[in-house]
C-alpha positions as CSV (number, residue, x, y, z in Angstrom):
1,M,15.9,44.3,1.6
2,H,14.6,43.4,4.9
3,P,11.1,44.5,6.6
4,L,12.4,45.2,9.8
5,L,13.8,48.8,10.4
6,I,14.5,48.1,13.9
7,S,13.2,46.6,17.3
8,L,12.4,48.7,20.5
9,G,12.6,46.0,22.7
10,R,9.7,43.5,21.7
11,I,8.0,46.0,19.6
12,P,9.1,45.5,15.7
13,I,9.0,48.9,13.5
14,H,8.6,47.5,9.7
15,W,9.9,49.6,6.9
16,Y,6.3,48.9,5.3
17,G,4.6,51.1,8.5
18,V,7.3,53.6,8.1
19,C,6.4,54.3,4.5
20,V,2.5,54.1,5.5
21,A,2.7,56.7,8.1
22,T,5.2,58.8,5.5
23,A,2.5,58.4,2.7
24,F,-0.3,59.8,4.8
25,L,1.6,62.8,6.1
26,S,2.7,63.6,2.5
27,F,-1.0,63.5,1.3
28,M,-2.1,65.5,4.2
29,F,0.3,68.4,3.7
30,L,-0.3,68.2,0.0
31,L,-4.2,68.3,0.9
32,R,-4.0,71.3,3.0
33,Y,-1.5,73.1,0.1
34,L,-4.4,72.7,-2.1
35,A,-7.1,73.6,0.3
36,R,-5.6,77.1,0.5
37,G,-8.5,79.7,-0.5
38,T,-11.2,77.0,-0.5
39,G,-12.5,77.3,3.0
40,R,-11.4,73.8,3.8
41,D,-9.6,74.5,7.1
42,V,-7.6,72.4,9.2
43,N,-10.7,71.0,11.3
44,Y,-12.2,69.9,8.0
45,I,-9.2,67.9,6.6
46,S,-8.5,66.2,9.8
47,N,-12.0,64.8,10.0
48,L,-11.7,64.1,6.5
49,L,-8.7,61.9,6.5
50,M,-9.8,60.2,9.8
51,I,-12.8,58.9,7.6
52,L,-10.6,58.3,4.8
53,V,-7.8,56.2,6.8
54,V,-10.3,54.4,8.6
55,S,-12.3,53.0,5.7
56,A,-9.5,52.8,3.1
57,A,-7.3,50.7,5.5
58,I,-10.3,48.6,6.3
59,G,-11.3,47.9,2.7
60,A,-7.9,47.3,1.7
61,R,-7.1,44.9,4.4
62,A,-10.3,42.8,4.2
63,A,-9.6,42.9,0.4
64,Y,-6.0,41.4,0.7
65,V,-7.2,38.9,3.3
66,I,-10.0,37.9,0.9
67,E,-7.4,37.3,-2.0
68,H,-4.8,35.6,0.2
69,W,-7.5,33.6,1.8
70,S,-5.5,30.3,1.6
71,W,-2.7,31.5,4.0
72,Y,-4.9,33.7,6.3
73,A,-7.4,30.7,7.1
74,G,-4.6,28.9,8.6
75,N,-3.2,32.1,10.3
76,P,-6.1,34.1,11.5
77,A,-4.1,36.2,14.1
78,D,-2.2,37.6,11.1
79,I,-5.2,39.4,9.7
80,I,-5.0,42.3,12.1
81,R,-1.1,43.2,12.0
82,F,-1.3,45.5,9.5
83,G,2.4,47.0,10.2
84,Q,3.4,43.8,8.3
85,G,2.3,44.7,5.1
86,G,-0.7,43.4,3.1
87,L,-3.0,46.2,1.6
88,M,-4.9,45.9,-1.4
89,F,-4.9,49.3,-3.1
90,F,-8.5,48.8,-5.1
91,G,-10.0,47.4,-1.8
92,G,-9.0,50.9,-0.1
93,F,-9.9,52.9,-2.9
94,I,-13.4,51.3,-3.3
95,L,-14.4,51.7,0.3
96,A,-12.6,55.0,0.7
97,S,-14.6,56.3,-2.3
98,L,-17.9,55.1,-1.3
99,A,-17.1,57.1,2.2
100,V,-15.7,60.3,0.7
101,F,-18.8,60.4,-1.5
102,T,-20.8,60.4,2.0
103,F,-18.6,63.0,3.4
104,A,-18.9,65.3,0.1
105,R,-22.9,65.0,0.1
106,Y,-22.9,66.0,4.3
107,H,-20.8,68.9,3.5
108,K,-22.8,70.0,0.4
109,E,-19.3,69.8,-1.6
110,R,-19.3,70.0,-5.7
111,T,-18.8,66.3,-6.1
112,L,-16.1,66.8,-8.8
113,D,-14.5,69.7,-7.6
114,F,-14.2,67.9,-4.4
115,L,-12.5,64.8,-6.0
116,D,-10.2,66.7,-7.9
117,W,-8.6,68.4,-4.8
118,L,-8.4,64.5,-3.5
119,V,-7.0,62.7,-6.1
120,T,-4.6,65.4,-7.3
121,P,-2.1,64.0,-4.0
122,L,-3.0,60.7,-4.2
123,P,-0.7,58.9,-6.4
124,L,2.4,60.1,-4.5
125,A,0.9,58.9,-1.2
126,H,0.7,55.4,-3.3
127,A,3.9,55.6,-4.7
128,I,5.2,55.9,-1.0
129,G,3.8,53.1,0.0
130,R,5.1,50.7,-3.0
131,V,8.6,51.7,-1.9
132,G,7.3,50.1,1.7
133,C,5.9,46.9,-0.3
134,F,8.9,47.0,-1.9
135,L,11.0,46.5,1.3
136,E,8.4,44.4,2.9
137,G,8.4,41.8,-0.1
138,C,4.8,41.5,-0.6
139,C,3.6,42.6,-4.3
140,F,6.7,41.1,-5.4
141,G,7.5,40.8,-9.2
142,A,8.1,37.7,-11.6
143,R,10.7,35.9,-11.9
144,C,13.7,37.6,-14.0
145,E,17.5,36.4,-14.9
146,A,19.8,36.5,-12.2
147,D,22.1,38.8,-14.3
148,S,19.2,41.2,-15.1
149,V,19.9,44.8,-14.3
150,W,16.5,44.8,-12.5
151,A,16.7,41.7,-10.5
152,V,16.5,41.8,-6.7
153,T,16.3,38.8,-4.3
154,Y,14.1,38.9,-1.0
155,P,15.5,37.4,2.5
156,E,13.8,34.6,4.3
157,G,11.3,36.4,6.6
158,S,9.7,38.5,3.9
159,H,6.3,38.1,2.5
160,A,8.2,37.1,-1.0
161,G,9.6,34.1,1.2
162,H,12.6,33.2,-1.2
163,S,16.2,34.9,-2.5
164,L,15.0,33.7,-6.1
165,P,15.7,36.8,-8.7
166,V,12.5,38.7,-9.1
167,Y,11.3,41.8,-10.9
168,P,11.0,44.6,-8.6
169,S,7.3,45.4,-9.7
170,Q,6.5,47.5,-6.7
171,L,9.4,50.1,-7.7
172,F,8.2,50.2,-11.2
173,E,4.2,51.1,-9.7
174,A,5.9,53.6,-7.4
175,A,7.8,55.2,-10.3
176,G,4.9,55.2,-12.8
177,N,2.6,56.7,-9.4
178,F,5.0,59.4,-9.3
179,L,4.7,60.3,-12.8
180,I,1.1,60.7,-12.6
181,F,1.2,62.5,-9.5
182,V,3.9,65.0,-11.3
183,I,1.1,65.2,-14.3
184,L,-1.6,65.9,-11.7
185,M,0.4,68.8,-10.1
186,L,1.2,70.5,-13.3
187,A,-2.6,69.9,-14.5
188,W,-4.0,71.4,-11.2
189,R,-2.5,74.6,-11.9
190,R,-4.3,75.2,-15.2
191,R,-7.2,73.2,-14.1
192,K,-10.5,75.0,-16.0
193,L,-12.7,72.0,-16.1
194,E,-14.0,70.3,-12.9
195,G,-13.4,66.3,-12.9
196,Q,-10.1,67.1,-15.0
197,Q,-8.2,65.5,-12.1
198,V,-10.4,62.4,-11.8
199,V,-10.0,61.8,-15.5
200,I,-6.7,61.9,-15.7
201,Y,-5.9,59.8,-12.8
202,C,-8.4,57.2,-14.1
203,I,-7.1,56.9,-17.0
204,L,-3.2,56.9,-16.3
205,Y,-3.7,54.8,-13.0
206,A,-5.9,52.2,-14.7
207,V,-3.6,51.8,-17.8
208,L,-0.3,51.8,-15.3
209,R,-2.0,49.1,-12.7
210,F,-3.0,46.8,-15.7
211,F,0.4,46.5,-17.1
212,I,1.9,46.1,-13.8
213,E,-0.3,43.1,-13.1
214,D,1.5,41.1,-15.5
215,L,4.8,41.7,-13.9
216,R,3.7,40.1,-10.4
217,S,3.8,36.9,-9.3
218,D,2.2,36.9,-5.7
219,E,-1.2,35.0,-5.4
220,R,-3.8,36.7,-6.5
221,A,-7.7,36.1,-7.4
222,T,-8.7,35.8,-10.9
223,L,-11.7,36.9,-12.6
224,G,-11.9,35.3,-16.2
225,P,-8.7,36.1,-18.1
226,F,-7.6,39.1,-15.7
227,T,-6.8,39.4,-12.0
228,I,-9.3,41.2,-10.1
229,S,-7.1,44.3,-10.0
230,Q,-6.7,44.2,-13.7
231,A,-10.7,44.0,-14.0
232,I,-11.0,47.0,-11.8
233,S,-8.7,48.6,-14.2
234,L,-10.8,48.2,-17.2
235,A,-13.6,49.5,-15.0
236,L,-11.8,52.4,-13.9
237,L,-10.6,53.0,-17.5
238,A,-13.9,53.2,-18.8
239,F,-15.2,55.2,-16.1
240,G,-12.6,57.8,-16.9
241,L,-13.1,57.8,-20.8
242,G,-17.1,58.2,-19.8
243,L,-16.8,61.0,-17.6
244,N,-14.1,62.9,-20.3
245,T,-17.1,62.2,-22.8
246,V,-19.6,63.9,-20.4
247,L,-16.8,66.8,-19.5
248,W,-16.4,67.9,-22.9
249,R,-20.2,67.5,-24.1
250,K,-21.0,69.9,-21.2
251,K,-18.3,72.5,-22.2
252,E,-19.1,72.1,-25.9
253,R,-22.9,73.1,-24.8
254,R,-22.1,75.6,-22.4
255,A,-19.7,77.3,-25.1
256,K,-22.9,77.1,-27.9
257,K,-24.8,78.8,-25.1
258,E,-22.3,81.7,-24.9
259,E,-22.2,82.3,-28.7
């Protein structure tokens, strides 16, 4: 794998940037597809996406830089070079969530219905982005045996910075995200409870990310025995389980009133 796709004169085009752009276009297309019949038109979606992209990019880059400050302290010019890779998903997720909540309140959306719509195509975009991480060499996996069927090596110049055999943890997470996306799309067709998609996503992705973290060997900040991402995964899992309990109790109360 090599991070550079092509050079247009002095302008390098990285695989990571191409994958991020593809992820964004896929997310936009699916939002428009799922918004049919809801009154959320092109202008509405465009405004939302602009807010999402800016907030997610800032949050993801800021979190990544903080987590890898030992490198960026000596290379401050690299902080704004987004195309070279280096985005922490949970950083973008948290800041974008705050922006989305504000957007939903401003437009007087039903919050859970709005979040169900947004979260359904998210794992597909995330999966495509993780393929970009794989090609760029960031978020690389732990060492593995050279003769392992999973073993991959990176050339000098990649974020991995070595050619030792490692697990393709990025592809494992991409595959997991794609499976979550399929589950969410199937569940969307049968959705009977607002917040259902949020619950499914929070639980499944939290479990996936928690275990994927054990396969990574890039530098990551820790919080006690866990990495920051594992700690956030546990919080996301608790939120998903808690929301599921609230939704089902609400459904049971409604059913009793109708009897």
